[in-house]
All heavy atoms as an XYZ file, in Angstrom:
1025
protein
N     107.193    107.247    109.939
C     108.472    107.840    110.207
C     109.454    107.943    109.032
O     109.266    107.093    108.111
C     109.164    107.101    111.337
C     108.492    106.889    112.590
S     109.337    106.911    114.064
C     109.508    108.578    114.346
N     110.281    108.919    108.948
C     111.318    109.025    107.848
C     112.550    108.460    108.410
O     113.158    108.931    109.251
C     111.405    110.421    107.480
C     110.270    111.133    106.995
O     109.408    110.424    106.344
N     110.031    112.366    107.267
N     113.094    107.379    107.714
C     114.244    106.619    108.087
C     115.359    106.743    106.968
O     115.027    106.478    105.881
C     113.951    105.124    108.250
C     112.864    104.993    109.345
C     115.183    104.396    108.786
C     112.276    103.560    109.452
N     116.581    107.225    107.474
C     117.672    107.427    106.517
C     118.525    106.111    106.474
O     118.714    105.568    107.568
N     119.011    105.710    105.377
C     119.807    104.539    105.239
C     120.991    104.921    104.493
O     120.999    105.402    103.369
C     119.010    103.456    104.526
C     117.706    103.126    105.078
C     116.896    102.233    104.134
C     117.975    102.236    106.286
N     122.235    104.557    105.135
C     123.541    104.878    104.475
C     124.434    103.645    104.695
O     124.300    103.085    105.780
C     124.262    106.021    104.952
C     123.365    107.354    104.960
C     125.455    106.395    104.161
C     123.950    108.455    105.809
N     125.294    103.250    103.794
C     126.113    102.128    104.043
C     127.453    102.349    103.347
O     127.500    102.733    102.192
C     125.624    100.829    103.715
N     128.621    102.240    104.069
C     129.934    102.124    103.358
C     129.905    101.062    102.369
O     129.200    100.080    102.541
C     131.025    102.031    104.304
C     131.422    103.349    105.000
N     131.966    103.447    106.345
C     131.294    104.636    104.649
C     132.127    104.675    106.608
N     131.799    105.410    105.584
N     130.789    101.093    101.446
C     130.952     99.987    100.446
C     130.953     98.616    100.911
O     130.326     97.698    100.510
C     132.055    100.201     99.458
C     131.959    101.489     98.538
O     130.777    101.948     98.459
O     132.912    101.885     97.904
N     131.812     98.494    101.948
C     131.953     97.115    102.577
C     130.842     96.661    103.355
O     130.637     95.448    103.689
C     133.188     97.111    103.594
N     129.824     97.468    103.604
C     128.618     97.137    104.374
C     127.348     97.109    103.506
O     126.249     96.954    104.027
C     128.452     98.113    105.595
C     129.595     98.043    106.561
C     129.676     96.790    107.326
C     130.840     96.786    108.271
N     130.743     95.726    109.238
N     127.399     97.433    102.267
C     126.232     97.411    101.399
C     125.432     96.171    101.345
O     124.238     96.186    101.411
C     126.584     97.917    100.015
C     126.992     99.472    100.107
C     126.924    100.051     98.722
C     127.538    101.495     98.564
N     127.087    102.443     99.619
N     126.108     95.044    101.281
C     125.508     93.719    101.291
C     124.738     93.483    102.644
O     123.559     93.072    102.664
C     126.377     92.605    100.940
O     127.007     92.773     99.636
C     125.800     91.214    100.944
N     125.467     93.909    103.674
C     124.805     93.725    105.044
C     123.595     94.655    105.124
O     122.563     94.152    105.668
C     125.864     94.179    106.056
C     125.316     94.048    107.574
C     125.037     92.637    107.937
C     126.454     94.666    108.494
N     123.599     95.808    104.528
C     122.419     96.740    104.633
C     121.252     96.076    103.738
O     120.106     96.078    104.188
C     122.727     98.052    104.024
C     121.542     99.061    103.942
S     120.898     99.539    105.449
C     121.999    100.866    105.903
N     121.646     95.451    102.545
C     120.684     94.780    101.871
C     120.016     93.694    102.676
O     118.774     93.500    102.657
C     121.262     94.206    100.460
C     121.576     95.148     99.515
C     122.209     94.465     98.265
O     123.270     93.874     98.451
N     121.600     94.597     97.150
N     120.829     92.954    103.262
C     120.264     91.743    104.046
C     119.386     92.237    105.305
O     118.424     91.676    105.640
C     121.368     90.846    104.534
C     122.034     90.077    103.359
O     121.394     89.877    102.419
N     123.286     89.819    103.559
N     119.777     93.338    105.903
C     119.151     93.933    106.981
C     117.759     94.347    106.459
O     116.713     94.198    107.105
C     119.924     95.071    107.540
C     119.140     95.800    108.561
C     119.038     95.497    109.830
C     118.481     97.013    108.225
C     118.384     96.185    110.745
C     117.845     97.800    109.134
C     117.752     97.324    110.491
N     117.669     95.025    105.366
C     116.450     95.503    104.776
C     115.470     94.394    104.356
O     114.395     94.439    104.424
C     116.626     96.417    103.670
S     117.369     97.957    104.240
N     116.144     93.286    103.895
C     115.322     92.078    103.551
C     114.683     91.519    104.887
O     113.502     91.341    104.945
C     116.187     90.960    102.860
C     116.557     91.400    101.449
C     115.402     89.640    102.872
C     117.615     90.510    100.878
N     115.478     91.459    105.851
C     115.019     90.926    107.187
C     113.929     91.718    107.835
O     112.989     91.236    108.329
C     116.116     90.694    108.191
N     114.021     93.026    107.703
C     113.073     93.965    108.253
C     112.145     94.655    107.290
O     111.567     95.644    107.668
C     113.838     95.049    109.190
C     114.405     94.241    110.388
C     115.793     93.873    110.420
C     113.576     93.958    111.444
C     116.235     93.257    111.490
C     114.157     93.350    112.573
C     115.477     93.005    112.600
O     116.028     92.320    113.698
N     111.971     94.004    106.124
C     111.145     94.629    105.161
C     109.742     94.882    105.546
O     109.141     95.922    105.230
C     111.121     93.629    103.933
C     110.375     94.260    102.673
C     110.153     93.248    101.670
N     109.656     93.856    100.390
C     108.339     94.299    100.362
N     107.583     94.320    101.458
N     107.842     94.862     99.261
N     109.148     94.043    106.404
C     107.776     94.256    106.836
C     107.595     95.536    107.753
O     106.686     96.293    107.571
N     108.678     95.821    108.554
C     108.686     97.074    109.306
C     108.954     98.244    108.387
O     108.372     99.281    108.487
C     109.566     96.881    110.571
C     109.176     95.815    111.402
C     109.794     98.325    111.175
C     110.202     95.513    112.449
N     110.078     98.096    107.592
C     110.527     99.253    106.848
C     109.420     99.745    105.828
O     109.352    100.934    105.512
C     111.790     98.941    106.125
C     113.078     98.623    107.059
C     114.239     98.097    106.378
C     113.381     99.970    107.838
N     108.652     98.850    105.339
C     107.622     99.061    104.328
C     106.590    100.096    104.851
O     105.887    100.661    104.018
C     106.961     97.802    103.796
O     106.278     97.179    104.702
N     106.459    100.170    106.204
C     105.436    101.085    106.674
C     105.913    102.582    106.862
O     105.208    103.329    107.417
C     105.055    100.483    108.131
C     104.539     99.285    108.191
C     104.404     98.757    109.624
C     104.142     97.179    109.727
N     104.044     96.876    111.153
N     107.140    102.764    106.469
C     107.784    104.037    106.711
C     108.316    104.662    105.364
O     108.487    103.872    104.425
C     108.867    103.971    107.735
C     108.332    103.413    109.025
N     107.695    104.178    109.957
C     108.314    102.138    109.492
C     107.222    103.412    110.879
N     107.664    102.168    110.780
N     108.622    105.861    105.407
C     109.335    106.523    104.267
C     110.822    106.350    104.411
O     111.315    106.647    105.465
C     109.004    108.098    104.305
C     107.586    108.479    104.087
C     107.046    108.053    102.673
O     107.856    108.317    101.718
O     106.010    107.616    102.428
N     111.433    105.873    103.415
C     112.868    105.518    103.485
C     113.598    106.566    102.513
O     113.139    106.766    101.448
C     113.076    104.064    102.982
C     112.301    103.043    103.811
C     112.498    101.640    103.165
C     112.635    103.108    105.348
N     114.855    106.942    102.960
C     115.664    107.889    102.235
C     117.049    107.287    102.346
O     117.477    106.723    103.337
C     115.680    109.266    102.909
C     114.300    109.934    102.928
C     113.248    109.601    103.894
C     114.120    110.866    101.888
C     112.105    110.125    103.901
C     112.831    111.511    101.926
C     111.858    111.123    102.957
O     110.670    111.769    102.837
N     117.733    107.351    101.205
C     119.097    106.737    101.225
C     119.964    107.539    100.180
O     119.408    108.144     99.300
C     118.967    105.265    100.781
N     121.253    107.326    100.376
C     122.191    107.798     99.386
C     121.917    106.898     98.139
O     121.443    105.808     98.186
C     123.619    107.792     99.873
O     123.794    106.476    100.426
C     123.917    108.819    100.959
N     122.344    107.371     96.992
C     122.008    106.825     95.622
C     122.309    105.347     95.549
O     121.405    104.552     95.319
N     123.568    105.031     95.728
C     123.933    103.650     95.453
C     123.287    102.623     96.494
O     122.739    101.633     96.100
C     125.513    103.423     95.526
O     126.117    104.374     94.577
C     125.831    102.084     95.095
N     123.399    103.003     97.704
C     122.735    102.212     98.826
C     121.263    101.978     98.504
O     120.749    100.981     98.614
C     122.920    102.833    100.195
O     124.375    102.936    100.362
C     122.365    102.050    101.265
N     120.613    103.124     98.260
C     119.120    103.004     97.919
C     118.815    102.143     96.706
O     117.869    101.337     96.846
N     119.620    102.221     95.686
C     119.368    101.432     94.518
C     119.584     99.950     94.853
O     118.744     99.134     94.405
C     120.339    101.850     93.339
C     120.169    100.963     92.131
C     121.119    101.427     91.034
N     122.532    101.510     91.407
C     123.358    100.459     91.548
N     122.979     99.245     91.256
N     124.568    100.643     91.883
N     120.548     99.655     95.612
C     120.901     98.233     95.989
C     119.766     97.605     96.863
O     119.417     96.499     96.760
C     122.233     98.237     96.589
C     123.413     98.365     95.659
C     124.769     98.485     96.502
C     123.567     97.331     94.592
N     119.287     98.473     97.693
C     118.243     98.013     98.572
C     116.954     97.716     97.812
O     116.225     96.700     97.895
C     117.896     98.983     99.724
C     119.106     99.138    100.702
C     116.671     98.687    100.508
C     119.080    100.245    101.617
N     116.702     98.796     96.880
C     115.414     98.492     95.990
C     115.442     97.273     95.295
O     114.546     96.552     95.102
C     115.261     99.707     95.207
C     114.508    100.926     95.810
C     114.310    102.038     94.893
O     115.077    102.237     93.829
O     113.417    102.818     95.075
N     116.650     96.948     94.789
C     116.898     95.707     93.816
C     116.488     94.480     94.532
O     116.012     93.568     93.898
C     118.302     95.699     93.394
C     118.604     96.723     92.230
C     120.131     96.682     91.891
O     120.843     95.833     92.390
O     120.544     97.539     91.126
N     116.759     94.420     95.750
C     116.511     93.144     96.552
C     115.258     93.197     97.365
O     114.806     92.001     97.892
C     117.661     92.743     97.427
C     118.959     92.523     96.602
C     117.988     93.758     98.569
N     114.589     94.209     97.630
C     113.490     94.285     98.592
C     112.186     94.800     97.912
O     111.121     94.597     98.430
C     113.709     95.194     99.780
O     113.851     96.554     99.257
C     114.955     94.724    100.531
N     112.350     95.502     96.792
C     111.152     96.256     96.114
C     110.638     97.227     97.064
O     109.450     97.659     96.826
C     110.065     95.194     95.706
C     110.545     94.441     94.560
O     111.223     94.861     93.742
N     110.127     93.157     94.448
N     111.268     97.669     98.024
C     110.910     98.830     98.891
C     111.075    100.027     98.061
O     111.944    100.179     97.237
C     111.681     98.956    100.129
C     111.477     97.844    101.188
C     112.658     97.940    102.211
C     110.202     98.004    101.869
N     110.196    101.030     98.329
C     110.214    102.417     97.662
C     111.217    103.163     98.509
O     110.953    103.496     99.733
C     108.859    103.014     97.530
O     108.930    104.203     97.029
N     112.257    103.735     97.860
C     113.240    104.563     98.556
C     113.438    105.853     97.860
O     113.603    105.874     96.617
C     114.569    103.797     98.731
C     114.304    102.461     99.529
C     115.585    104.705     99.422
C     115.517    101.552     99.727
N     113.389    106.943     98.537
C     113.738    108.236     98.073
C     115.212    108.309     97.995
O     115.963    108.262     99.053
C     113.232    109.336     98.968
C     111.800    109.346     99.221
N     110.814    109.860     98.240
C     110.990    108.835    100.147
C     109.625    109.634     98.801
N     109.756    109.068     99.962
N     115.781    108.340     96.770
C     117.273    108.264     96.620
C     117.876    109.678     96.400
O     117.393    110.353     95.450
C     117.606    107.352     95.483
C     117.305    105.944     95.831
C     117.586    105.018     94.777
C     116.866    105.096     93.493
N     115.373    104.945     93.705
N     118.920    109.970     97.149
C     119.729    111.162     96.897
C     120.736    110.801     95.993
O     120.834    109.690     95.458
C     120.263    111.683     98.235
C     119.165    112.147     99.154
C     119.024    111.469    100.347
C     118.381    113.283     98.873
C     118.048    111.938    101.298
C     117.348    113.657     99.779
C     117.207    112.951    100.939
N     121.672    111.696     95.682
C     122.912    111.400     94.902
C     123.727    110.380     95.682
O     123.492    110.142     96.832
C     123.733    112.695     94.747
C     123.107    113.739     93.912
C     123.988    115.068     93.985
C     122.862    113.341     92.505
N     124.756    109.717     94.954
C     125.567    108.857     95.679
C     126.358    109.643     96.745
O     126.504    110.899     96.622
C     126.657    108.261     94.701
N     126.644    108.994     97.856
C     127.293    109.643     98.980
C     128.381    110.548     98.672
O     128.394    111.792     99.125
N     129.303    110.152     97.903
C     130.500    110.931     97.565
C     130.259    112.040     96.527
O     131.012    112.891     96.317
C     131.718    110.056     97.141
C     131.387    109.388     95.796
N     130.597    108.333     95.642
C     131.908    109.613     94.524
C     130.567    107.914     94.388
N     131.341    108.641     93.720
N     129.092    112.006     95.849
C     128.672    113.040     94.932
C     127.747    113.984     95.590
O     127.115    114.826     94.748
C     128.059    112.348     93.670
C     128.947    111.475     92.907
C     128.227    110.815     91.729
C     130.057    112.215     92.335
N     127.532    114.120     96.789
C     126.729    115.016     97.442
C     125.409    114.456     98.166
O     124.763    115.208     98.795
N     125.305    113.181     98.048
C     124.199    112.592     98.688
C     124.236    112.699    100.239
O     123.203    112.854    100.795
N     125.423    112.652    100.805
C     125.567    112.793    102.244
C     125.181    114.156    102.685
O     124.483    114.408    103.619
C     127.018    112.541    102.668
C     127.326    111.018    102.866
S     126.351    110.210    104.065
C     126.854    111.158    105.625
N     125.518    115.186    101.880
C     125.158    116.488    102.182
C     123.600    116.731    102.086
O     122.979    117.421    102.835
C     125.879    117.578    101.282
C     127.318    117.660    101.589
C     128.220    116.630    101.048
O     127.748    115.690    100.244
N     129.414    116.575    101.330
N     122.991    116.085    101.039
C     121.548    116.148    100.871
C     120.883    115.427    102.134
O     119.915    116.079    102.565
C     121.143    115.400     99.577
C     121.544    116.238     98.355
C     121.200    115.359     97.060
O     121.536    114.119     96.940
N     120.432    115.952     96.096
N     121.362    114.347    102.491
C     120.767    113.669    103.675
C     120.992    114.524    104.939
O     120.023    114.677    105.704
C     121.280    112.281    103.771
C     120.502    111.377    104.739
C     119.058    111.329    104.432
C     121.170    110.022    104.739
N     122.191    115.104    104.980
C     122.491    116.052    106.096
C     121.630    117.226    106.151
O     121.161    117.618    107.332
N     121.197    117.720    105.035
C     120.279    118.779    105.026
C     118.925    118.447    105.564
O     118.249    119.115    106.259
C     120.050    119.388    103.574
N     118.488    117.188    105.080
C     117.249    116.616    105.650
C     117.237    116.586    107.212
O     116.324    116.835    107.932
C     116.876    115.220    105.032
C     116.598    115.303    103.580
C     115.285    115.928    103.306
O     115.261    117.049    102.926
N     114.207    115.227    103.572
N     118.396    116.062    107.749
C     118.615    115.822    109.166
C     118.459    117.286    109.796
O     117.821    117.487    110.778
C     119.941    115.152    109.433
C     119.829    113.763    108.986
C     120.273    115.247    110.912
C     121.161    112.968    108.990
N     119.187    118.231    109.222
C     119.297    119.656    109.719
C     117.777    120.307    109.717
O     117.585    121.142    110.584
N     116.977    119.885    108.796
C     115.668    120.388    108.879
C     114.662    119.506    109.618
O     113.504    119.739    109.654
C     115.119    120.514    107.372
C     115.752    121.609    106.537
N     116.766    121.414    105.723
C     115.532    122.995    106.693
C     117.061    122.620    105.197
N     116.286    123.601    105.769
N     115.226    118.568    110.399
C     114.514    117.689    111.283
C     113.421    116.889    110.476
O     112.335    116.579    110.928
C     113.749    118.470    112.323
C     113.528    117.666    113.583
O     114.306    116.833    113.836
N     112.540    117.902    114.348
N     113.852    116.521    109.232
C     112.943    115.774    108.398
C     113.265    114.322    108.415
O     112.571    113.472    107.715
C     112.950    116.314    106.893
C     112.430    117.610    106.824
O     111.408    117.916    107.473
O     112.771    118.408    105.776
N     114.349    113.935    109.105
C     114.687    112.524    109.256
C     114.455    112.152    110.687
O     114.893    112.890    111.545
C     116.117    112.248    108.896
C     116.360    112.524    107.400
C     116.534    110.727    109.118
C     115.693    111.590    106.394
N     113.647    111.122    110.982
C     113.426    110.609    112.399
C     114.484    109.691    112.902
O     114.547    109.618    114.201
C     112.086    110.050    112.450
C     110.934    111.019    112.032
O     110.923    112.081    112.740
O     110.178    110.741    111.067
N     115.081    108.898    112.090
C     116.072    107.838    112.542
C     117.063    107.627    111.387
O     116.640    107.735    110.233
C     115.399    106.649    113.017
N     118.244    107.363    111.783
C     119.302    107.058    110.706
C     119.975    105.810    110.941
O     120.498    105.635    112.141
C     120.318    108.294    110.634
C     121.333    108.043    109.585
C     120.850    108.206    108.200
C     122.423    109.261    109.794
N     120.172    105.025    109.919
C     120.932    103.797    110.032
C     122.162    104.031    109.104
O     121.953    104.104    107.880
C     120.182    102.566    109.630
C     118.963    102.363    110.718
C     121.121    101.339    109.715
C     118.066    101.283    110.287
N     123.310    104.143    109.609
C     124.588    104.284    108.813
C     125.529    103.036    109.113
O     126.218    103.143    110.082
C     125.212    105.571    109.210
C     126.358    106.023    108.298
C     126.768    107.356    108.340
C     127.112    105.109    107.648
C     127.770    107.735    107.466
C     128.264    105.484    106.810
C     128.592    106.791    106.759
N     125.374    102.064    108.400
C     126.278    100.879    108.621
C     127.692    101.340    108.017
O     127.878    101.356    106.850
C     125.762     99.660    107.899
C     124.337     99.196    108.439
C     123.912     97.887    107.691
C     124.388     98.997    109.934
N     128.641    101.535    108.959
C     129.854    101.980    108.615
C     130.920    100.895    108.762
O     130.766    100.102    109.543
C     130.270    103.259    109.290
C     130.416    103.108    110.771
C     130.556    104.341    111.462
N     131.131    104.222    112.790
C     132.284    104.559    113.133
N     133.195    105.089    112.265
N     132.647    104.341    114.352
N     132.012    101.085    107.992
C     133.180    100.200    108.133
C     134.404    101.010    108.526
O     135.021    101.565    107.760
C     133.431     99.551    106.740
C     134.648     98.487    106.834
O     134.917     98.106    107.913
O     135.137     98.192    105.758
N     134.619    101.055    109.882
C     135.672    101.997    110.341
C     137.071    101.353    110.115
O     138.106    102.128    110.090
C     135.533    101.918    111.947
C     134.710    100.699    112.216
C     133.865    100.377    111.044
N     137.153    100.089    109.650
C     138.612     99.618    109.376
C     138.947     99.734    107.979
O     140.200     99.859    107.728
C     138.588     98.054    109.715
O     137.592     97.397    108.921
N     138.115     99.960    106.980
C     138.564    100.154    105.628
C     137.880    101.298    104.870
O     137.389    101.019    103.747
C     138.328     98.829    104.848
O     136.943     98.459    104.829
C     139.206     97.655    105.432
N     137.779    102.362    105.525
C     137.071    103.460    104.961
C     137.890    103.998    103.776
O     139.108    104.169    103.770
C     136.958    104.683    105.893
C     136.428    105.915    105.278
C     136.098    104.207    107.113
N     137.214    104.174    102.614
C     137.928    104.706    101.410
C     137.851    106.138    101.320
O     136.882    106.740    101.868
C     137.272    103.929    100.176
C     137.438    102.457    100.222
C     136.764    101.863     99.047
C     136.924    100.288     99.101
N     135.720     99.553     99.069
N     138.760    106.850    100.673
C     138.787    108.229    100.560
C     137.462    108.825    100.034
O     137.063    109.916    100.395
C     139.925    108.615     99.661
C     140.789    107.393     99.603
C     139.815    106.201     99.897
N     136.816    108.148     99.088
C     135.555    108.656     98.531
C     134.254    108.506     99.360
O     133.263    109.016     99.126
C     135.260    108.080     97.121
C     134.851    106.673     97.221
N     135.788    105.648     97.330
C     133.636    106.063     97.133
C     135.076    104.476     97.315
N     133.733    104.734     97.284
N     134.420    107.697    100.370
C     133.254    107.388    101.246
C     132.917    108.493    102.229
O     133.913    109.153    102.731
C     133.470    106.078    102.078
C     133.415    104.865    101.093
C     133.651    103.552    101.808
O     134.339    103.454    102.773
O     133.009    102.520    101.403
N     131.731    108.620    102.563
C     131.307    109.738    103.522
C     131.867    109.598    104.902
O     132.133    108.567    105.478
C     129.742    109.682    103.503
C     129.498    108.352    102.938
C     130.593    107.851    102.157
N     132.147    110.764    105.470
C     132.714    110.861    106.858
C     131.475    110.806    107.838
O     130.588    111.604    107.761
C     133.488    112.172    107.048
C     134.049    112.284    108.486
O     134.034    111.299    109.160
O     134.490    113.441    108.740
N     131.446    109.795    108.615
C     130.477    109.603    109.688
C     130.330    110.703    110.670
O     129.357    110.951    111.306
C     130.617    108.249    110.319
C     131.732    108.174    111.207
C     129.277    107.810    111.005
N     131.459    111.404    110.975
C     131.499    112.292    112.079
C     130.605    113.621    111.736
O     129.848    114.060    112.684
C     132.917    112.882    112.332
C     133.811    111.823    112.736
O     133.354    111.080    113.643
N     134.983    111.775    112.356
N     130.443    114.037    110.537
C     129.419    115.027    110.265
C     128.054    114.647    110.572
O     127.324    115.461    111.104
C     129.609    115.544    108.814
C     130.994    116.269    108.538
O     131.581    116.788    109.393
O     131.435    116.045    107.331
N     127.727    113.510    110.191
C     126.383    113.010    110.296
C     126.078    112.742    111.852
O     124.946    113.078    112.290
C     126.134    111.661    109.497
C     124.771    111.100    109.804
C     126.249    111.910    108.113
N     126.997    112.262    112.534
C     126.880    112.071    113.982
C     126.542    113.431    114.651
O     125.597    113.545    115.403
C     128.052    111.390    114.565
C     128.044    109.917    114.191
C     128.028    111.479    116.127
C     129.355    109.210    114.550
N     127.270    114.358    114.323
C     127.255    115.701    114.868
C     125.702    116.183    114.642
O     125.073    116.726    115.528
C     128.238    116.642    114.268
C     128.202    118.022    114.971
C     129.302    118.921    114.383
N     130.595    118.370    114.373
C     131.255    117.888    113.206
N     130.734    117.982    112.049
N     132.507    117.326    113.341
N     125.311    116.162    113.386
C     123.957    116.635    113.011
C     122.904    115.800    113.828
O     121.905    116.370    114.249
C     123.716    116.475    111.539
C     124.284    117.553    110.692
C     124.143    117.090    109.161
C     123.684    118.881    110.943
N     122.982    114.541    113.865
C     122.023    113.711    114.569
C     122.072    114.126    116.088
O     120.908    114.233    116.682
C     122.194    112.206    114.417
S     121.799    111.612    112.814
N     123.160    114.367    116.636
C     123.283    114.705    118.064
C     122.671    116.070    118.272
O     121.967    116.277    119.289
C     124.678    114.699    118.538
C     125.208    113.207    118.817
O     124.441    112.359    118.797
O     126.445    113.121    118.919
N     122.865    116.991    117.336
C     122.373    118.332    117.515
C     120.861    118.324    117.492
O     120.203    119.181    118.088
C     122.828    119.225    116.421
C     124.258    119.656    116.633
S     125.015    120.561    115.162
C     123.870    121.885    114.949
N     120.178    117.488    116.707
C     118.869    117.441    116.412
C     118.045    116.270    117.113
O     116.873    116.066    116.932
C     118.540    117.456    114.934
C     118.936    118.684    114.245
N     118.370    119.873    114.330
C     120.087    118.902    113.529
C     119.080    120.900    113.657
N     120.133    120.204    113.181
N     118.778    115.566    118.090
C     118.261    114.423    118.802
C     117.558    113.401    117.894
O     116.470    112.918    118.168
C     117.159    114.935    119.867
C     117.800    115.733    120.901
O     118.877    115.407    121.469
N     117.318    117.000    121.223
N     118.338    113.086    116.913
C     117.816    112.078    115.967
C     118.622    110.764    116.252
O     119.849    110.812    116.309
C     118.074    112.479    114.459
C     117.185    113.743    114.193
C     117.765    111.386    113.593
C     117.498    114.339    112.898
N     117.933    109.639    116.569
C     118.631    108.365    116.938
C     119.347    107.898    115.660
O     118.823    107.874    114.611
C     117.517    107.482    117.341
C     116.219    108.095    116.912
C     116.419    109.445    116.717
N     120.520    107.425    115.983
C     121.460    106.934    114.772
C     122.044    105.636    115.177
O     122.499    105.510    116.323
C     122.557    107.871    114.488
C     123.435    107.462    113.404
S     124.710    108.821    113.208
C     125.681    107.936    112.056
N     122.025    104.650    114.331
C     122.656    103.362    114.462
C     123.805    103.323    113.540
O     123.694    103.674    112.346
C     121.691    102.207    114.306
N     124.972    102.806    114.056
C     126.140    102.692    113.230
C     126.526    101.317    113.040
O     127.687    101.018    112.355
C     127.304    103.465    113.783
O     127.694    103.115    115.078
C     126.986    104.992    113.759
N     125.936    100.321    113.588
C     126.218     98.849    113.353
C     124.933     97.990    113.391
O     123.816     98.552    113.696
C     127.253     98.458    114.425
C     126.675     98.485    115.803
O     125.610     97.975    116.176
N     127.289     99.308    116.625
N     125.063     96.857    113.014
C     123.880     95.903    112.812
C     123.031     95.848    114.191
O     121.831     95.876    114.133
C     124.329     94.566    112.261
C     123.162     93.599    112.034
C     122.296     94.157    110.873
C     123.844     92.258    111.585
N     123.783     95.618    115.319
C     123.024     95.429    116.562
C     122.161     96.707    116.952
O     121.038     96.485    117.242
C     124.100     95.193    117.714
N     122.744     97.820    116.807
C     121.951     99.053    117.157
C     120.857     99.307    115.994
O     119.824     99.793    116.282
C     122.719    100.335    117.362
O     123.649    100.491    116.206
C     123.634    100.131    118.587
N     121.140     98.983    114.807
C     120.124     99.024    113.774
C     118.900     98.237    114.046
O     117.839     98.699    113.869
C     120.772     98.748    112.468
N     119.149     97.023    114.497
C     118.020     96.137    114.847
C     117.266     96.703    116.081
O     116.037     96.690    115.903
C     118.515     94.764    115.130
C     119.070     94.003    113.961
C     119.585     92.560    114.273
O     120.236     92.444    115.317
O     119.400     91.723    113.442
N     117.905     97.160    117.010
C     117.260     97.838    118.214
C     116.391     98.975    117.760
O     115.246     99.100    118.159
C     118.297     98.304    119.212
C     118.993     97.055    119.981
C     120.115     97.649    120.829
C     117.937     96.339    120.797
N     116.974     99.857    116.924
C     116.272    101.023    116.418
C     114.941    100.698    115.612
O     113.955    101.264    115.874
C     117.278    101.901    115.571
C     116.734    103.283    115.198
C     116.194    104.128    116.346
C     117.865    103.911    114.454
N     115.117     99.705    114.725
C     113.958     99.458    113.842
C     112.913     98.770    114.747
O     111.741     99.071    114.588
C     114.442     98.476    112.739
C     113.253     97.806    112.100
C     115.253     99.350    111.647
N     113.270     97.958    115.627
C     112.197     97.365    116.564
C     111.609     98.460    117.414
O     110.358     98.290    117.726
C     112.860     96.301    117.402
C     113.280     94.970    116.505
C     114.133     94.007    117.458
C     112.152     94.312    115.992
N     112.414     99.376    117.940
C     111.737    100.409    118.683
C     110.812    101.240    117.855
O     109.693    101.715    118.410
C     112.954    101.391    119.219
N     111.147    101.517    116.634
C     110.296    102.284    115.800
C     108.967    101.459    115.582
O     107.905    102.036    115.662
C     110.921    102.540    114.366
C     112.105    103.678    114.614
C     109.931    102.894    113.352
C     112.944    103.694    113.259
N     109.107    100.244    115.381
C     107.900     99.311    115.162
C     106.986     99.293    116.293
O     105.816     99.274    116.284
C     108.303     97.931    114.841
C     107.104     97.062    114.309
O     106.478     97.697    113.464
O     106.997     95.963    114.671
N     107.588     99.391    117.547
C     106.861     99.353    118.820
C     106.262    100.825    119.168
O     105.369    100.965    119.968
C     107.800     99.096    120.002
C     108.030     97.646    120.297
C     108.673     97.498    121.727
N     109.774     98.438    121.997
C     111.016     98.181    121.744
N     111.474     97.051    121.190
N     111.977     99.108    122.028
N     106.625    101.879    118.415
C     106.081    103.225    118.595
C     106.838    103.982    119.469
O     106.474    105.081    119.996
N     108.065    103.555    119.996
C     108.900    104.249    120.928
C     109.328    105.524    120.511
O     109.688    106.449    121.301
C     110.141    103.360    121.273
C     109.875    102.115    122.040
O     108.676    101.925    122.377
O     110.742    101.333    122.210
N     109.355    105.854    119.195
C     109.822    107.109    118.607
C     108.661    107.971    118.082
O     109.025    109.018    117.357
C     110.961    106.856    117.574
C     112.195    106.236    118.039
C     113.044    105.962    116.888
C     112.828    106.954    119.164
N     107.451    107.563    118.320
C     106.425    108.374    117.719
C     106.394    109.898    118.294
O     105.813    110.631    117.601
C     105.065    107.702    118.214
C     104.778    106.415    117.406
O     105.536    106.042    116.473
O     103.756    105.694    117.690
N     107.035    110.078    119.426
C     107.141    111.453    119.851
C     107.764    112.412    118.843
O     107.543    113.576    118.741
C     107.820    111.617    121.141
C     109.288    111.032    121.093
C     109.702    109.718    121.335
C     110.480    111.733    120.761
N     111.074    109.553    121.156
C     111.529    110.855    120.794
C     110.721    113.049    120.363
C     112.869    111.242    120.564
C     112.057    113.401    120.158
C     113.098    112.513    120.178
N     108.645    111.885    117.906
C     109.449    112.604    117.017
C     108.466    113.319    116.078
O     108.691    114.423    115.594
C     110.347    111.730    116.129
C     111.471    111.347    117.054
C     112.812    111.509    116.380
N     112.959    112.303    115.211
C     113.509    113.562    115.233
N     113.936    114.056    116.396
N     113.651    114.215    114.052
N     107.220    112.687    115.726
C     106.236    113.221    114.762
C     105.701    114.562    115.337
O     105.287    115.385    114.609
C     105.310    112.128    114.486
C     105.890    110.991    113.610
C     104.903    110.048    113.192
O     103.659    110.157    113.438
O     105.393    109.005    112.536
N     105.713    114.739    116.585
C     105.199    116.013    117.163
C     106.101    117.142    116.913
O     105.679    118.309    116.979
C     104.955    115.713    118.688
C     103.824    114.814    119.160
S     103.468    114.781    120.825
C     105.023    114.135    121.530
N     107.353    116.833    116.617
C     108.355    117.892    116.488
C     108.605    118.387    115.011
O     109.515    119.038    114.686
C     109.695    117.508    117.200
C     109.441    117.574    118.662
C     109.299    116.316    119.383
C     109.401    118.790    119.385
C     109.061    116.313    120.730
C     109.210    118.658    120.839
C     109.099    117.398    121.416
O     108.775    117.382    122.782
N     107.860    117.728    114.169
C     107.962    118.038    112.679
C     107.065    119.069    112.279
O     106.030    119.285    112.700
C     107.875    116.729    111.837
C     109.132    116.302    111.336
C     109.097    115.334    110.217
N     108.918    113.980    110.847
C     108.041    113.023    110.397
N     107.439    113.286    109.322
N     107.960    111.942    111.063
């Protein structure tokens, strides 16, 4: 499966820790991330990640294009709704794209854990038929 990973600045450490905890599952899949998030995850996990540009430099649009082409099977976007900075990506565009293309999306740690465990069980294998 192709899994997208994005994190607002305040959630980047949480994303790193999440990826450390679920490294065994994530290592079985293709991972895509915005530039800074991807680099930070790679540094602590040694996972191979396809990195786009930084989110505010067009990485969100690149990932959005992948979603629009149905090339992403699940998205984890750990967002910080309380301290969004002007340069950080807007989650609403990504939510809209995921909803249009029936791509499951997690926006917090609890749903990210559920999503990764569902992927590991094979609950989303049906997505591969539509690619």
